Each structure stands twice: as C-alpha cells, then as structure tokens.
C-alpha positions in Angstrom: 74.5 5.8 -6.0 72.5 8.9 -7.1 70.0 10.9 -5.2 67.1 9.0 -6.7 68.3 5.6 -5.7 67.6 4.0 -2.3 68.4 0.7 -0.6 66.0 -1.2 1.8 65.1 -4.6 3.1 61.6 -5.7 1.9 59.4 -8.8 1.9 57.4 -9.5 -1.3 53.6 -9.5 -0.8 52.3 -10.1 -4.3 52.9 -9.2 -7.9 50.8 -8.6 -11.0 51.6 -8.1 -14.7 52.6 -4.7 -16.1 53.7 -5.8 -19.6 54.8 -8.9 -21.5 58.1 -9.1 -19.6 57.6 -6.9 -16.6 55.7 -7.2 -13.3 54.8 -4.8 -10.5 55.8 -6.2 -7.2 54.1 -5.1 -3.9 56.4 -5.3 -0.9 56.6 -4.3 2.7 59.9 -2.5 3.3 61.7 -1.8 6.5 62.0 1.9 5.8 59.0 3.0 3.8 56.2 0.6 4.6 54.3 -0.6 1.6 56.1 0.1 -1.7 55.5 -0.9 -5.3 58.4 -1.6 -7.7 58.7 -2.5 -11.3 60.6 -5.7 -11.9 61.8 -5.2 -15.5 62.3 -8.3 -17.6 61.4 -10.6 -14.6 59.5 -13.0 -16.9 62.4 -13.6 -19.1 64.2 -17.0 -18.5 67.6 -15.4 -17.8 66.3 -12.5 -15.6 68.6 -11.6 -12.7 65.6 -10.9 -10.6 63.8 -14.1 -11.3 62.8 -16.1 -8.2 63.7 -13.3 -5.9 60.5 -11.5 -7.0 58.3 -14.4 -5.8 55.8 -13.7 -3.0 57.1 -14.3 0.5 60.8 -13.7 -0.3 62.8 -11.2 1.7 65.4 -9.2 -0.2 67.8 -6.4 0.1 66.8 -4.2 -2.7 68.2 -1.3 -4.7 65.5 0.8 -6.3 65.4 3.9 -8.5 62.7 6.3 -7.4 60.1 7.0 -10.0 57.3 9.5 -10.3 54.6 6.9 -9.9 56.5 3.6 -9.5 60.0 2.7 -8.3 62.2 0.5 -10.5 63.9 -2.5 -8.9 67.5 -2.4 -10.0 69.1 -5.2 -7.8 67.8 -7.8 -5.4 69.8 -9.9 -3.1 67.9 -12.6 -1.3 68.0 -12.5 2.5 65.5 -15.3 3.2 63.3 -17.1 0.6 61.4 -18.9 3.4 61.5 -22.1 1.3 59.8 -24.2 4.0 56.6 -22.3 3.4 56.3 -23.5 -0.1 56.1 -27.2 0.6 53.3 -27.1 3.1 49.8 -25.8 2.2 48.8 -24.8 5.7 52.0 -22.8 6.1 51.6 -21.1 2.7 48.0 -20.2 3.2 48.4 -18.7 6.6 51.4 -16.7 5.4 49.3 -15.3 2.6 46.6 -14.5 5.2 49.2 -12.4 7.0 50.2 -10.5 3.8 46.5 -9.7 3.2 46.2 -8.2 6.7 49.3 -6.0 6.1 48.0 -5.0 2.7 44.6 -4.1 4.1 45.9 -1.9 6.9 49.3 -0.4 5.8 49.7 2.6 3.4 52.3 3.2 0.8 55.5 5.1 1.3 54.9 6.1 4.9 58.4 7.3 5.8 57.0 9.5 8.5 56.1 6.3 10.4 59.7 5.1 10.3 59.7 3.3 13.7 56.3 1.7 13.0 57.5 0.4 9.6 60.6 -1.2 11.2 58.5 -2.8 13.9 55.9 -4.2 11.5 58.7 -5.5 9.3 60.3 -7.3 12.2 56.9 -8.8 13.2 56.3 -9.8 9.6 59.8 -11.4 9.2 59.8 -13.2 12.5 56.3 -14.5 12.0 57.3 -16.0 8.6 60.3 -17.6 10.3 58.0 -19.0 13.1 55.5 -20.4 10.6 58.4 -21.9 8.5 59.8 -23.7 11.6 56.4 -24.7 13.1 56.3 -28.5 13.7 52.5 -28.9 13.2 49.3 -27.1 12.3 48.7 -26.1 16.0 52.0 -24.2 16.1 51.4 -22.7 12.7 48.2 -21.1 14.1 50.0 -20.2 17.3 52.5 -18.2 15.2 49.6 -16.4 13.4 47.8 -15.6 16.6 51.0 -13.9 17.9 51.1 -11.9 14.7 47.5 -10.9 14.9 48.0 -9.6 18.5 51.3 -7.8 17.8 50.4 -6.3 14.5 47.1 -4.9 15.6 48.7 -3.3 18.7 51.5 -1.8 16.5 49.0 0.0 14.2 46.9 1.3 17.0 44.2 -1.3 17.2 45.6 -3.2 20.2 43.3 -5.2 22.4 42.5 -4.4 26.0 42.3 -7.7 27.8 43.0 -6.9 31.4 40.5 -4.2 32.3 36.9 -3.6 31.4 36.6 -1.1 28.6 33.5 0.5 30.1 34.2 0.8 33.9 38.0 0.2 33.8 37.8 -2.3 36.6 40.3 -5.2 36.5 38.7 -8.4 35.2 39.5 -11.6 37.2 36.4 -13.6 36.3 34.2 -14.2 33.3 34.3 -11.5 30.6 32.9 -10.6 27.2 34.8 -9.6 24.1 33.5 -6.6 22.2 34.4 -6.6 18.5 33.5 -3.0 18.0 35.6 -1.7 20.9 38.5 -4.2 20.7 38.6 -5.6 24.2 36.8 -7.1 27.1 34.0 -5.8 29.3 32.9 -7.2 32.6 29.5 -8.9 33.2 28.2 -5.7 34.9 28.7 -3.7 31.6 27.5 -6.4 29.3 24.3 -4.7 28.3 25.9 -1.5 27.0 25.2 -2.4 23.3 27.3 -3.8 20.5 28.2 -7.4 19.6 29.9 -9.3 22.3 30.8 -13.0 23.0 31.8 -14.6 26.2 35.5 -15.3 26.6 36.8 -17.9 29.0 39.2 -16.7 31.7 41.8 -19.2 30.5 41.6 -17.9 26.9 41.9 -14.3 28.2 45.0 -15.2 30.2 46.5 -17.1 27.2 46.1 -14.1 24.9 47.4 -11.7 27.6 50.5 -13.9 27.9 51.1 -13.9 24.2 50.6 -10.2 23.9 53.2 -9.4 26.5 55.9 -11.8 25.2 58.3 -11.0 22.3 57.1 -12.6 19.1 60.2 -14.8 18.7 60.1 -16.0 22.3 58.3 -19.1 23.5 55.7 -18.9 26.2 54.7 -21.5 28.7 51.7 -22.2 26.5 53.6 -23.1 23.3 53.9 -26.8 24.4 50.5 -27.0 26.1 48.0 -25.6 23.6 45.6 -27.8 21.6 43.7 -27.3 18.4 40.5 -26.2 20.1 42.3 -23.4 21.9 44.3 -22.0 18.9 41.2 -22.2 16.7 39.1 -20.3 19.3 41.7 -17.6 19.6 42.4 -17.3 15.9 38.7 -17.0 15.0 38.2 -14.4 17.7 41.0 -12.3 16.4 40.1 -12.9 12.8 36.6 -11.5 13.4 38.0 -8.5 15.2 40.4 -7.8 12.4 37.6 -8.2 9.8 35.4 -5.8 11.8 38.1 -3.1 11.4 38.5 -3.5 7.7 34.9 -4.3 6.8 35.9 -7.3 4.7 37.1 -10.9 5.1 40.5 -11.9 3.9 40.4 -14.1 0.8 43.1 -16.4 2.0 40.8 -17.6 4.8 38.4 -19.1 2.2 41.3 -21.2 0.8 42.2 -22.3 4.3 38.7 -23.4 5.0 38.4 -25.2 1.7 41.6 -27.2 2.3 40.2 -28.4 5.7 37.0 -29.8 4.2 
C-alpha cells in the first residue's frame, strides 16, 4: 500500500454520473467524514464494484487519494442493509437521514476524527434500527433517535431540561424555541422568536431518548403511538430545517406516499 492509498469504512449516501462508465459516489466515512470517490467502470455489467456502490450500502474501502477526487480501488461489503430496499417507508426515512448528513457535514474533516467516528456509528446503528423496525411507528422512533443524537453531536443539541432564558428547571408546561434549540418556561415566553407549546410528556419522552444509547431500547419503545412519534418527528424536523434554511427533499416523497 503506497502513501497515497487509504482504507476506511464508509456508508454510501448518493452517486451521480461522471462519464459513460464511471460514477462519483458520495459517502460518509468513519475517518474523514464526507468523501467523494470515483467508481471506475461501475456501470459495466462485470464491474467488481457493482452493487456495492448503491446508496445505503456500508463498505470497507480502499481508495487512492487524488488531487480533486479519490479513486475507489476495492470495496468489501460490510452491510448492504437489504431490508431497507423492500419497504418504502424504511427507504424514504433512510434517505431523509442521508440528506441531513449531507446538509450538515463537510468533506474530508480529518481534524474532527472523534466526531466523524461518532456520526458514523449513529448513522450505521440508525440504518440497522430502521432495517429491523417492525412497523412504521418504530421506523419513526429510530429516526427521532437519530435526529436527537446527530444534532447534539454536531453542536446543535437541544436543551430540554432547563429554560434557555432564565436557566430554571422546567417541571411544568414549556415552549419550544426553534431559533434557540430548546425549551423556555412560561415566564420567558414573550422574549421573541417562534415558539410552540410542548406537552410535559413529550418533553420527558425526548429527554429519555436523548440520554439513552441509540441502539438501546427505552421504556417508551413499546408504548409510543403514531401521534406521539409524528409530533416529535415534526418538531425535530422543523428545528433541523430552521438550521439549514431548507427542507429535505425526501420528506416530500414521504408525504406523497402517505396521501
């Protein structure tokens, strides 16, 4: 292995054409964050890369570093997450997650090594959780856990226990501020910005998920209903959208399939 070659685990996010036979694949890697690699000859019927370059496949990769783009030399599948491909809800929510990662993460961020590893683990475990979800409620529950964990990892974590304005602990009704990313008490409600009332049970539910490892079950996993997960998902979705200034395209597909 020469000095310009490196090995990393990575999950494919998307790909687009480079030439008649080649694609550029965008991936989130364990070591460098977002990376782009050229998959040469991937469109040929006998390509060794083939299905390994599909979106939402996790591979162990060998790449040659290039001036502008790395070149994928070898790919060994770690997990193709096949269960995602036979369920439209699972597939759409998984694509939603990839869009969030693509919107927030930067390319080749080796200086953020620990953060890259943590995001990779959150990403991988979420795809596993979605793959193994028994119904749409638990698909959304897996996504909510991702929303909470990912945003905290990149520095946009939610404050759900204490008022963002006066720092007092909140044990009664509270209001969620999309601009500030957390709750305020009723006494600080009129300090400006867009806020919505959040039920104490919803706040407790989100706090519990936030403080539990993403691959561990909580006491709520078997108790939640569609109304609860929809409320939490939409709350977090609006918060995430407010930080990027745009809505994820995958959500439009999800909404269309529910009509």
